[in-house]
GUMIDO-283825 format. One record per residue (C-alpha): residue in one letter; chain; x, y, z; residue number from 0. Coordinates in nm, 4 decimals. Each point is the difference from the previous one (the first is absolute). Example, Ala and Ser with C-alpha at 12.3 -4.5 7.8 and 13.67 -1.06 7.14 Angstrom:
<atoms>
nuse->A | milo->A | xx->1.2300 | yy->-0.4500 | zz->0.7800 | bafi->0;
nuse->S | milo->A | xx->0.1370 | yy->0.3440 | zz->-0.0660 | bafi->1;
</atoms>
This chain:
<atoms>
nuse->M | milo->A | xx->0.3267 | yy->0.7517 | zz->0.0404 | bafi->0;
nuse->R | milo->A | xx->0.1163 | yy->-0.3562 | zz->0.0373 | bafi->1;
nuse->E | milo->A | xx->-0.3379 | yy->-0.1310 | zz->-0.0514 | bafi->2;
nuse->L | milo->A | xx->-0.0845 | yy->0.2282 | zz->-0.3118 | bafi->3;
nuse->V | milo->A | xx->0.3231 | yy->-0.1568 | zz->-0.1652 | bafi->4;
nuse->E | milo->A | xx->-0.0894 | yy->-0.3268 | zz->0.0707 | bafi->5;
nuse->V | milo->A | xx->-0.3855 | yy->0.0253 | zz->-0.1358 | bafi->6;
nuse->L | milo->A | xx->0.1314 | yy->0.1533 | zz->-0.3221 | bafi->7;
nuse->A | milo->A | xx->0.2350 | yy->-0.2642 | zz->-0.0640 | bafi->8;
nuse->K | milo->A | xx->-0.1557 | yy->-0.2706 | zz->0.1118 | bafi->9;
nuse->A | milo->A | xx->-0.3117 | yy->0.1447 | zz->-0.2451 | bafi->10;
nuse->L | milo->A | xx->0.2938 | yy->-0.0328 | zz->-0.3032 | bafi->11;
nuse->V | milo->A | xx->0.1617 | yy->-0.3404 | zz->0.0214 | bafi->12;
nuse->D | milo->A | xx->-0.1048 | yy->-0.3888 | zz->-0.0705 | bafi->13;
nuse->Q | milo->A | xx->0.1374 | yy->-0.0851 | zz->0.3503 | bafi->14;
nuse->P | milo->A | xx->-0.1459 | yy->0.2371 | zz->0.2596 | bafi->15;
nuse->Q | milo->A | xx->0.1128 | yy->-0.2176 | zz->0.2818 | bafi->16;
nuse->A | milo->A | xx->0.3366 | yy->0.0578 | zz->-0.0817 | bafi->17;
nuse->V | milo->A | xx->0.0221 | yy->0.3740 | zz->0.0610 | bafi->18;
nuse->E | milo->A | xx->0.1880 | yy->0.1269 | zz->0.2911 | bafi->19;
nuse->V | milo->A | xx->0.0138 | yy->0.3815 | zz->0.1166 | bafi->20;
nuse->R | milo->A | xx->0.2707 | yy->0.0450 | zz->0.2474 | bafi->21;
nuse->Q | milo->A | xx->-0.0355 | yy->0.3716 | zz->0.1819 | bafi->22;
nuse->I | milo->A | xx->0.3137 | yy->0.1444 | zz->0.1228 | bafi->23;
nuse->V | milo->A | xx->-0.0815 | yy->0.3371 | zz->0.1905 | bafi->24;
nuse->G | milo->A | xx->0.2305 | yy->0.2814 | zz->0.0597 | bafi->25;
nuse->D | milo->A | xx->-0.0715 | yy->0.3642 | zz->0.1499 | bafi->26;
nuse->K | milo->A | xx->-0.1329 | yy->0.1400 | zz->-0.2752 | bafi->27;
nuse->S | milo->A | xx->0.0033 | yy->-0.2557 | zz->-0.2904 | bafi->28;
nuse->V | milo->A | xx->-0.1327 | yy->-0.3733 | zz->-0.0452 | bafi->29;
nuse->I | milo->A | xx->0.1628 | yy->-0.2399 | zz->-0.2434 | bafi->30;
nuse->L | milo->A | xx->-0.2217 | yy->-0.2616 | zz->-0.1285 | bafi->31;
nuse->E | milo->A | xx->0.1724 | yy->-0.2708 | zz->-0.1287 | bafi->32;
nuse->L | milo->A | xx->-0.2465 | yy->-0.2187 | zz->-0.2457 | bafi->33;
nuse->R | milo->A | xx->0.0587 | yy->-0.4134 | zz->-0.0972 | bafi->34;
nuse->V | milo->A | xx->-0.1769 | yy->-0.1417 | zz->-0.2458 | bafi->35;
nuse->A | milo->A | xx->0.0369 | yy->-0.3202 | zz->-0.1634 | bafi->36;
nuse->P | milo->A | xx->0.2666 | yy->-0.0316 | zz->-0.2720 | bafi->37;
nuse->E | milo->A | xx->-0.2253 | yy->-0.0990 | zz->-0.2858 | bafi->38;
nuse->D | milo->A | xx->-0.2400 | yy->0.3579 | zz->0.1118 | bafi->39;
nuse->M | milo->A | xx->0.2629 | yy->0.2050 | zz->0.0123 | bafi->40;
nuse->G | milo->A | xx->-0.0558 | yy->0.1621 | zz->-0.3374 | bafi->41;
nuse->K | milo->A | xx->-0.4049 | yy->0.0412 | zz->0.0604 | bafi->42;
nuse->V | milo->A | xx->0.1443 | yy->0.1947 | zz->0.3036 | bafi->43;
nuse->I | milo->A | xx->0.2342 | yy->0.2115 | zz->-0.1979 | bafi->44;
nuse->G | milo->A | xx->-0.1731 | yy->0.0492 | zz->-0.3212 | bafi->45;
nuse->K | milo->A | xx->0.1101 | yy->0.1107 | zz->-0.3596 | bafi->46;
nuse->Q | milo->A | xx->0.2670 | yy->0.2959 | zz->0.0565 | bafi->47;
nuse->G | milo->A | xx->-0.0693 | yy->-0.0116 | zz->0.3725 | bafi->48;
nuse->R | milo->A | xx->-0.3124 | yy->0.1172 | zz->-0.0288 | bafi->49;
nuse->I | milo->A | xx->-0.1884 | yy->-0.2048 | zz->0.3067 | bafi->50;
nuse->A | milo->A | xx->0.2805 | yy->0.0526 | zz->0.2187 | bafi->51;
nuse->K | milo->A | xx->-0.0143 | yy->0.3905 | zz->-0.0438 | bafi->52;
nuse->A | milo->A | xx->-0.3871 | yy->-0.0014 | zz->0.0351 | bafi->53;
nuse->I | milo->A | xx->0.0328 | yy->-0.1967 | zz->0.3656 | bafi->54;
nuse->R | milo->A | xx->0.2993 | yy->0.2228 | zz->0.0641 | bafi->55;
nuse->T | milo->A | xx->-0.2452 | yy->0.3218 | zz->-0.0680 | bafi->56;
nuse->V | milo->A | xx->-0.2867 | yy->-0.1602 | zz->0.2186 | bafi->57;
nuse->V | milo->A | xx->0.2262 | yy->-0.0958 | zz->0.2657 | bafi->58;
nuse->K | milo->A | xx->0.1879 | yy->0.3493 | zz->0.0013 | bafi->59;
nuse->A | milo->A | xx->-0.3435 | yy->0.1836 | zz->0.0140 | bafi->60;
nuse->A | milo->A | xx->-0.1393 | yy->-0.1839 | zz->0.3131 | bafi->61;
nuse->A | milo->A | xx->0.3522 | yy->0.0679 | zz->0.1853 | bafi->62;
nuse->I | milo->A | xx->-0.0342 | yy->0.3710 | zz->-0.0660 | bafi->63;
nuse->R | milo->A | xx->-0.3189 | yy->-0.0107 | zz->0.1353 | bafi->64;
nuse->A | milo->A | xx->0.1719 | yy->-0.1641 | zz->0.2880 | bafi->65;
nuse->G | milo->A | xx->0.2578 | yy->0.2507 | zz->0.0620 | bafi->66;
nuse->K | milo->A | xx->0.2667 | yy->-0.2546 | zz->-0.1583 | bafi->67;
nuse->R | milo->A | xx->0.2157 | yy->-0.0949 | zz->-0.2683 | bafi->68;
nuse->A | milo->A | xx->-0.0406 | yy->-0.3431 | zz->-0.1341 | bafi->69;
nuse->V | milo->A | xx->0.2110 | yy->-0.2141 | zz->-0.2229 | bafi->70;
nuse->V | milo->A | xx->-0.1382 | yy->-0.3109 | zz->-0.1718 | bafi->71;
nuse->E | milo->A | xx->0.2694 | yy->-0.2695 | zz->-0.1171 | bafi->72;
nuse->I | milo->A | xx->-0.0871 | yy->-0.2832 | zz->-0.1884 | bafi->73;
nuse->I | milo->A | xx->0.2777 | yy->-0.2740 | zz->0.0299 | bafi->74;
nuse->Q | milo->A | xx->0.0300 | yy->-0.4081 | zz->-0.0691 | bafi->75;
</atoms>
């Protein structure tokens, strides 16, 4: 799932080298922390959070297939 978030984020931003994804794994859940360059933050979030919501939906579907619960956090 980490790679999935990384590929999606790198496709959206102007500075793909600044994309960083940290994965924290629990028993039944996974937390993915996504960091991008400050000027790319709007591109990852999108208008009214639509892009961020789409990323979370895709990751949630992948997590369900793996039998886990996933949370995507976008942090500065």
